[in-house]
N, C-alpha and C positions, 0 to 999 in steps of 0.2 A: 196798231198794225192796220194797214190798209187792206181792204177786201179786193177780191178778184174783180176784174172788169166783166160786165155783162155782154158787151158786144165790141167788135172792132171799131165801130164809130165812137164808142166811149174811149177806147184806147187812143184814137186819133185826137179826140178833144183834149184828153189829158196831155198828150204829146205836144199839142199846140201851146197849151198853157204852161207846161212845166219845162219843156226842153226847147220849144220853138222849132217849128218845121215848115218847110215849103213843100217837101216831098216826104211821104212816109209810106213804107211798105213793111209787110210781114211775110215771112217765108217759112216753110217747113222742109225738113229733109225728106226727099222722095227717091223713088226708083232704087230702093235697097241701098240708100246712102250715096248714090252717084250724082245726085243733083239736088238743087233747092227749087221748090215750087212756090210761086207767089200766091198767097191766100188773101191778101188785102193790099190795096193801093189807093192813094189819093189821086193818081194820074193814070187812069186805065187806058187812055188813048196812047200813052207812051210805054207804060209798064202794066200790061193787062194781068188780071187775075188768071192764074194757070200758066203764066209764062215761067220758063225754067232757065236756070244757069247750071251748066254742068260743073261739078266740082273739080274735075281733072283739067278740062280745057279752058273754062271761062273764069276761073278763080285763082287769084294769086296764092301760091303755096304758103307764104308767110302769114297771110290773112287766115287761111285755113288752119294753120297751126295755132295761131293766137285765139281765134274766135271759136271755131267749131271743136277743135281738139282741146285746146287749153282753157276753154270756157271763160275767156277774158274779153272785155269790150275792146273795140278798136276805135280810135279817134284819128280821123284825118281832118286836121284843122284848116287846111288850105288846099287850093287847086292842085298844087304840086303833089301833095299826098294822094288826092283823089286820082290824079292822072297816073301815079305810080302803082296804084293798087287795083284800079277798076277799068276793065277793057271798054266799058261804056261811058267813060268820063266825058266824051263829047256830048252825049245825050244828057248826062247829069248837068253839065255846064249850060246846055241850051235851056234848061229849066230854071236857070238862075241860081244854081247850087254850086258851091265850091268848098263845102265842109260836110263831113259825114261822121256819124256815130253808129256803129253796128254793135248790137248787144246779143250774145247768145241767149236763147231761151232753153233752160235746163229743167228737166223733169226726172226725178229719181236718179240723179247723177249723170244722166245722158242728155246730150245736146239734141233737141228736137227741132230747132229752127233758129231764126234770128229776127230781130226787129231792127229796122233801118231808118234812121233819122237823118234828113238832109236839109241844109239851109245855105244861105249865102256864105262865102268865104269869111272866116273870122268870127262866125257866130258861136262856135263851140269851144269849151274849155273843160276842165275837170268837173266843174259843177254841172255842166250839161251832161257829161257822161254819167255822173251820179244820178241825175234825174232820169235819164234814159234807162239805167239799170233798174230803177224802181218801177218804171212803166212796164218793162219787160217782166219783172218779177210778178207783177199783178196780172199778167197776160197768160200765164202758163196754162191755165185750164182751157182758154180759147184755142191755143195752139195744139194742145192735146186733142181737143175735139176735132179740129181741122185735120190733124194728122190721121186720126181714125177715119174721117170721112174720105180722105184721099188714098187710103190704103186699099 
């Protein structure tokens, strides 16, 4: 069994090596469950730490049901999927990304956040999802700590 990560920089290094990422972010559920707040990013000039997406207005309801409520990863393997699910798809594409894997981070049966892995179109498949799930599983403590700090 792999141990928990010590820092988000460690998480990012593992994500680069095992999943392959051009953009990587981590977010926690904030504002009494009404938004997601970014706690780590590889591209702070575009997606700054502290940036938020509202769950009601900015987030596709199918994605919400699958990832945050159903606690299942989401694979958007191509630009079409990214465009269908993410209001900021233009920004995502401007960074050279056209594929995404979102993984819920779950603690004590409750979704506390998500890890978001993005790369060029065609980069991800089920093995990528499996690797991303393992990265997220090893990140639970870091997200718990961040959630406590943002509360």
